[in-house]
C-alpha positions in Angstrom: -30.0 11.5 8.6 -32.6 12.6 11.2 -34.3 9.3 10.9 -31.1 7.5 12.0 -30.4 5.9 8.6 -26.9 5.9 7.1 -27.2 8.7 4.5 -24.4 7.1 2.4 -26.7 4.1 1.7 -29.0 4.6 -1.3 -32.6 4.3 -0.1 -35.4 3.9 -2.6 -38.3 4.5 -2.5 -37.9 7.7 -0.6 -39.9 8.4 2.5 -43.3 10.1 2.0 -42.1 13.2 3.9 -39.0 13.5 1.6 -41.0 13.2 -1.5 -43.7 15.6 -0.3 -41.0 18.2 0.6 -39.3 17.8 -2.7 -42.4 18.3 -4.7 -43.4 21.3 -2.5 -40.0 23.0 -3.2 -39.5 22.4 -6.9 -42.8 21.0 -8.2 -42.9 18.5 -11.0 -39.1 18.5 -11.3 -39.0 16.3 -8.3 -41.4 13.7 -9.8 -39.7 10.6 -11.2 -37.3 7.9 -10.0 -35.5 8.3 -6.7 -32.3 9.6 -8.3 -34.2 12.3 -10.2 -35.9 13.4 -7.0 -32.7 13.4 -4.9 -31.0 15.6 -7.5 -33.9 18.0 -8.2 -33.7 19.6 -4.7 -30.5 21.2 -3.6 -31.6 21.2 0.0 -31.8 17.4 0.1 -28.6 15.4 0.9 -26.1 16.4 -1.8 -24.0 13.2 -1.8 -24.1 11.5 -5.2 -24.9 7.9 -4.8 -23.0 5.4 -7.0 -26.3 3.8 -7.9 -27.4 7.0 -9.7 -24.3 7.2 -12.0 -22.7 10.5 -12.9 -25.3 12.0 -15.3 -27.3 13.9 -12.6 -24.5 16.2 -11.4 -21.8 17.0 -14.0 -20.0 19.5 -11.7 -19.6 16.8 -9.0 -17.1 14.9 -11.2 -15.3 17.9 -12.8 -11.5 17.3 -13.1 -9.5 20.0 -14.9 -5.8 20.8 -15.1 -2.8 18.9 -16.4 -1.0 17.4 -13.5 1.7 15.8 -15.7 2.8 19.3 -16.8 3.3 20.5 -13.2 6.9 20.6 -11.9 5.7 19.5 -8.5 3.3 16.7 -9.4 5.5 14.1 -7.6 4.9 15.9 -4.3 1.0 16.1 -4.5 0.3 12.8 -2.8 2.9 13.6 -0.1 1.2 17.0 0.5 -2.2 15.4 0.8 -0.9 12.8 3.3 0.8 15.4 5.5 -2.3 17.7 5.3 -4.5 14.9 6.6 -2.0 13.8 9.2 -1.7 17.2 10.7 -5.5 17.3 11.2 -5.4 14.1 13.2 -4.8 13.7 17.0 -1.2 13.9 18.1 0.6 10.5 18.4 3.2 10.7 21.1 5.4 8.2 22.9 3.6 7.1 26.1 6.6 8.1 28.2 7.0 11.5 26.5 7.0 14.2 29.2 4.3 16.8 29.1 6.5 19.6 28.0 7.0 17.9 24.6 3.4 18.4 23.9 3.5 22.2 23.7 6.0 24.3 21.8 6.0 28.0 22.6 9.6 29.2 22.5 11.5 26.5 20.7 10.9 23.5 18.5 11.1 20.0 19.9 11.1 16.5 18.7 7.6 15.0 19.2 8.7 11.4 19.8 6.7 9.7 17.1 6.9 6.0 18.0 5.7 4.4 14.8 7.9 6.4 12.4 4.8 6.4 10.1 2.7 9.3 8.8 -0.6 8.3 10.5 -4.0 9.9 10.2 -7.6 9.1 11.0 -9.6 8.7 7.8 -13.3 7.8 7.1 -15.3 5.9 4.7 -18.8 7.3 5.2 -19.2 6.9 9.0 -16.5 4.2 9.3 -13.2 5.5 10.7 -9.8 4.1 11.5 -6.1 5.0 11.7 -4.3 4.8 8.4 -0.7 4.9 7.4 -0.9 7.3 4.5 2.8 7.0 3.4 3.7 3.3 3.6 6.8 3.6 1.4 8.5 5.7 4.1 9.1 4.2 7.5 11.6 6.5 9.1 9.6 9.7 9.6 10.8 12.1 12.3 8.0 14.4 13.5 8.1 17.8 15.2 5.3 20.1 16.5 5.5 23.8 15.9 2.4 25.0 17.6 0.9 28.1 19.2 -1.7 26.5 21.5 -3.0 29.9 22.8 -4.4 30.7 19.3 -4.8 27.1 18.3 -2.5 27.4 15.2 -0.7 24.2 14.6 2.0 22.9 12.2 3.7 19.5 12.1 6.9 18.9 10.3 8.2 15.6 9.1 11.6 14.6 7.7 12.8 11.3 6.3 16.5 10.6 5.8 15.8 7.6 3.5 13.6 9.7 1.2 15.6 12.8 1.6 12.5 14.9 2.0 11.1 17.3 4.7 7.5 18.5 4.9 6.0 21.4 6.8 2.3 20.8 7.1 0.0 23.6 8.5 -3.3 22.5 10.1 -6.6 23.6 8.7 -9.6 25.1 10.5 -10.9 23.0 13.3 -14.7 23.0 13.5 -14.8 23.4 17.3 -12.1 26.1 17.4 -13.4 29.6 18.0 -9.9 30.9 17.5 -9.7 29.3 14.0 -13.1 30.8 13.0 -12.0 34.2 14.2 -8.9 33.9 12.0 -10.9 32.9 9.0 -13.5 35.7 9.5 -10.9 38.5 9.7 -11.1 39.4 6.0 -9.6 42.9 6.3 -6.7 43.5 3.9 -3.3 44.1 5.3 -0.6 45.9 3.3 2.6 44.0 3.3 5.9 44.9 1.6 7.5 42.0 -0.2 10.3 43.8 -2.0 11.2 44.2 -5.6 9.6 41.9 -8.2 11.6 39.4 -10.2 12.7 39.4 -13.8 9.6 37.6 -15.2 7.1 40.4 -15.3 5.9 43.6 -13.6 4.5 43.4 -10.0 4.0 45.7 -7.1 6.5 45.7 -4.2 3.7 46.0 -1.7 0.6 43.7 -1.8 -2.6 43.3 0.2 -3.1 40.0 2.0 -5.8 38.4 4.3 -5.2 40.0 7.7 -6.3 37.0 9.8 -4.1 34.5 7.9 -1.1 36.8 7.9 -1.2 37.7 11.6 -1.7 34.2 12.8 1.1 32.9 10.6 3.5 35.1 12.5 2.8 33.0 15.6 4.3 29.9 14.1 6.5 31.1 11.3 9.6 31.8 13.5 9.4 28.2 14.7 9.2 27.0 11.1 12.2 29.0 10.0 14.1 27.8 13.1 13.3 24.2 12.2 14.1 24.5 8.5 17.5 26.1 9.3 18.3 23.5 12.0 18.1 25.5 15.2 16.3 22.7 17.1 16.8 22.3 20.9 19.9 24.6 20.9 21.7 22.7 18.1 22.9 26.0 16.5 21.9 25.1 13.0 23.6 21.7 12.9 20.5 19.9 11.7 19.2 22.1 8.9 17.5 20.7 5.9 20.4 19.8 3.5 20.4 21.4 0.1 20.1 18.1 -1.7 16.9 17.2 0.2 13.5 18.4 -1.0 11.5 20.7 1.2 7.7 20.9 0.9 5.2 23.3 2.4 1.6 22.1 2.5 -1.8 22.3 4.2 -5.6 22.1 3.7 -8.0 25.0 4.0 -6.6 27.5 6.5 -3.4 25.4 6.4 -3.2 25.9 2.6 -3.5 29.6 3.0 -0.7 29.6 5.7 1.5 27.4 3.4 1.2 29.9 0.5 1.9 32.9 2.7 4.8 31.1 4.5 6.4 30.4 1.1 5.8 34.0 0.1 7.6 35.4 3.2 10.4 32.9 2.9 11.1 34.2 -0.6 10.7 37.8 0.4 13.1 37.4 3.3 15.5 35.3 1.3 15.6 32.4 3.7 18.8 30.3 3.2 16.6 27.3 2.5 13.4 27.9 0.4 10.6 25.4 -0.2 10.9 23.3 -3.4 7.2 22.8 -3.6 4.0 24.2 -2.1 1.0 21.8 -2.2 -2.2 23.8 -1.2 -5.4 21.8 -0.9 -8.7 23.7 -0.6 -7.1 27.1 -0.3 -9.2 30.2 0.0 -8.1 33.4 -1.7 -5.3 34.9 0.4 -4.5 38.3 -1.2 -5.1 40.6 -4.1 -3.9 40.3 -7.7 -0.7 42.0 -6.8 0.3 38.9 -4.7 -0.2 36.6 -7.7 1.7 39.0 -10.0 4.6 39.0 -7.4 4.7 35.2 -7.5 4.7 35.2 -11.3 7.4 37.9 -11.5 9.7 35.7 -9.4 9.0 32.5 -11.3 7.5 30.9 -8.2 4.3 29.5 -9.8 6.2 26.4 -11.0 6.6 25.5 -7.3 2.9 25.7 -6.5 0.1 23.2 -7.0 -3.4 24.3 -5.8 -5.7 21.3 -5.5 -9.4 22.1 -5.5 -12.7 20.3 -5.5 -14.8 22.2 -8.1 -17.8 22.5 -5.7 -15.9 23.5 -2.6 -17.4 26.7 -1.4 -14.3 27.7 0.6 -12.1 28.0 -2.5 -14.3 30.9 -3.7 -14.0 32.8 -0.4 -14.1 35.6 0.5 -17.3 36.2 -1.6 -18.4 39.7 -0.8 -17.3 43.0 0.6 -18.5 43.5 4.2 -21.1 46.0 3.1 -22.5 43.7 0.4 -22.7 40.9 3.0 -24.6 43.0 5.4 -27.0 44.0 2.6 -27.6 40.3 1.8 -28.2 39.4 5.4 -30.6 42.3 5.8 -32.5 41.3 2.7 -32.9 37.7 3.9 -34.0 38.9 7.3 -36.8 41.0 5.7 -37.7 38.5 3.0 -37.2 35.1 4.7 -39.4 33.0 2.4 -38.1 34.5 -0.8 -34.5 34.0 0.4 -35.2 30.4 1.2 -36.7 29.9 -2.2 -33.5 31.3 -3.8 -31.4 29.0 -1.7 -33.4 26.0 -2.9 -33.1 26.8 -6.6 -29.6 28.4 -6.4 -28.7 32.1 -6.6 -27.8 33.6 -9.9 -24.3 34.7 -9.0 -21.9 34.7 -6.0 -20.9 38.4 -6.3 -17.3 37.5 -5.6 -15.1 40.4 -4.3 -12.9 41.8 -7.0 -10.3 42.7 -4.4 -9.4 39.0 -3.9 -7.6 36.7 -6.3 -6.0 33.3 -6.1 -2.2 33.0 -6.4 -1.1 31.7 -9.8 -4.4 30.8 -11.5 -2.6 28.4 -13.9 -1.4 26.3 -10.9 -4.9 25.0 -10.1 -5.9 21.4 -10.4 -9.6 20.4 -10.1 -10.4 17.0 -8.7 -13.9 15.4 -8.4 -15.7 15.7 -5.1 -18.8 13.5 -5.4 -21.1 16.1 -4.0 -23.1 19.0 -5.2 -21.9 22.4 -3.9 -21.0 25.9 -4.8 -19.0 26.9 -7.9 -18.6 30.0 -10.0 -21.2 29.0 -12.5 -23.8 28.0 -9.9 -24.2 24.5 -11.3 -25.8 21.9 -9.1 -26.1 24.3 -6.2 -26.1 23.1 -2.6 -24.8 25.1 0.4 -24.5 21.9 2.5 -22.7 20.2 -0.4 -20.4 23.2 -0.7 -19.3 22.6 2.9 -19.0 18.8 2.6 -16.9 19.2 -0.5 -14.4 21.0 1.6 -13.7 18.0 3.9 -10.4 16.2 3.5 -10.8 13.0 5.5 -13.6 11.0 3.8 -13.0 8.7 0.9 -16.7 8.9 -0.2 -16.6 12.6 -0.9 -14.4 15.7 -0.7 -10.6 15.8 -1.0 -9.8 12.2 0.0 -12.3 11.0 -2.7 -11.0 13.4 -5.2 -7.3 12.7 -4.6 -7.7 8.9 -4.7 -9.8 9.1 -7.9 -7.4 11.5 -9.7 -4.0 11.2 -11.3 -2.3 12.2 -8.1 -1.5 8.6 -6.9 -0.1 7.8 -10.4 2.4 10.6 -10.1 3.3 9.9 -6.5 7.1 9.6 -6.0 7.2 9.2 -2.3 4.3 7.7 -0.4 2.8 4.9 -2.4 -0.7 6.4 -1.9 -3.5 4.1 -3.2 -7.2 3.5 -2.7 -6.9 0.4 -0.6 -4.9 2.2 2.1 -8.0 4.1 3.2 -10.9 2.6 5.2 -13.3 0.6 3.0 -16.8 -0.8 3.6 -15.4 -4.1 5.0 -12.5 -5.1 7.3 -9.7 -7.6 6.5 -8.0 -8.2 9.8 -8.8 -8.3 13.5 -6.6 -5.2 14.0 -8.7 -3.3 11.4 -11.9 -4.4 13.1 -10.5 -3.1 16.4 -9.8 0.3 14.9 -13.3 0.7 13.3 -15.5 3.6 14.5 -18.9 3.6 12.9 -21.2 6.7 13.1 -19.1 7.9 16.0 -19.5 4.7 18.0 -16.7 2.1 18.5 -17.4 -1.6 18.9 -18.6 -2.4 22.4 -15.9 -4.3 24.2 -18.5 -5.4 26.8 -21.0 -6.8 24.2 -22.2 -10.3 25.1 -23.6 -11.1 21.6 -23.3 -10.0 18.0 -26.7 -8.5 18.2 -25.7 -6.3 21.1 -22.6 -5.3 19.2 -24.6 -4.3 16.1 -26.9 -2.1 18.1 -24.0 0.2 18.8 -22.4 0.2 15.4 -24.7 1.0 12.5 -25.9 -2.6 11.8 -22.3 -3.5 11.1 -22.2 -6.9 9.4 -18.7 -7.5 10.9 -19.8 -7.0 14.5 -20.4 -10.7 14.8 -16.8 -11.5 13.7 -15.4 -8.9 16.1 -17.6 -9.9 19.0 -16.8 -13.7 18.6 -13.1 -13.0 18.3 -13.1 -10.7 21.3 -15.1 -13.1 23.5 -13.0 -16.1 22.6 -9.8 -14.1 23.3 -8.7 -14.4 19.7 -7.0 -11.0 20.0 -3.7 -9.3 19.6 -1.1 -12.1 19.8 -3.3 -14.8 21.3 -2.5 -18.3 20.0 -6.1 -19.5 19.3 -7.1 -20.7 15.8 -9.2 -17.7 15.0 -10.5 -18.9 11.7 -12.2 -21.9 13.4 -14.3 -19.7 15.7 -16.8 -18.3 13.3 -17.7 -19.0 9.6 -17.3 -15.3 8.8 -13.8 -15.3 10.2 -12.3 -17.2 7.2 -13.6 -14.4 5.0 -11.9 -11.8 7.2 -8.6 -13.6 7.8 -5.5 -12.9 5.9 -3.0 -15.7 6.2 -1.9 -16.0 9.9 -2.3 -12.3 10.7 -5.2 -13.1 13.0 -2.9 -15.0 15.5 
């Protein structure tokens, strides 16, 4: 990556520096073919190249759980789509007034022009806007945000599909407020009320303080929207009883979705969620919370989707004092600590105070990267972070969802692999949407070579540049397929006109 190469492209032979570093770290284990060397050193790029097959990293492809036996399997793809959409930039009508962009006291319609569930998705470094739910074309969208603390939720409803989705946004990498929420791992005692008839459970449980307190900033808006109190309508537009209501989210959003469903049940909301789809959820409470869900028969509503090597799903790891001891040890024994990171620690020392809600509800999907799991297989701290990402079809949750049984059980969206950005483009519109390695095609490029300089040696830059320069673009009447030999490979019928 530092050399400027695309790290998703398999390179063999390795550079001299890479091979020397690998041998220095793990010795003879790094000697052999390129795939053997790549996989021998956890500190090297953890992505599993297709050229290397699946034999080097068994944990990268682990898929456990029986989706067919889940009562909410039909909502999994919809939950994934909404969780990715809420992490994407807002899409508002150009004429929408500024006040519709922020929701502080009431919920408002966001004015989604396309009526589609749009998101930005990546294939390696290639990025473009994707309609994640093409079967549904009448989405109404609302924002339920607290901008002061950067806690966001988007809600969607479709009259044709008779479904409504509340999607909580996950942690944003550049948001100090989000990281502060995540790091507040103190436990807060919350009274949920009497357990249900399906087993013993405490009436009071301990939950993640940061998650719980931040949820309170948007939960009143969520309840108001679910019950129909939108823009002073006095409950006229609540979610009908014959519709399906889904709570969902990724990462921090998954934690908020689980806690929101918990509070809705504890407070006996008139309209309760029919399904909770939680992707990449950290642990949000103690075992008492899980017991309370089980006692009320709520586990059948929950599906927790996890990449096996995602480090966040094992959080919080340690008690605060244990963490300080570990940091102090690494400060005093830097080289020994680095050596342990290279070979993988023996155990994670997970905190016994924390537990996932409804362990039987978990579905493991493949992530295509090394990472961090409870058995310390194929250990990589970098991979543990990459496995947590949701928007890349080469690794993480987009890869796992698309390569699992989730699309096959999809009852709403029509989710499939070819919706997501691939290694090549098929229309001018798709070429225009491409962003490669963070750089868009250069509209001022005077040649294909100039275009490629700014876009990762993109083979389709020549097509894009020729079409742009010849004004074969967005409704022009030129015969685009005659402009360049590559254009015929790119064209789909008359869509280029």
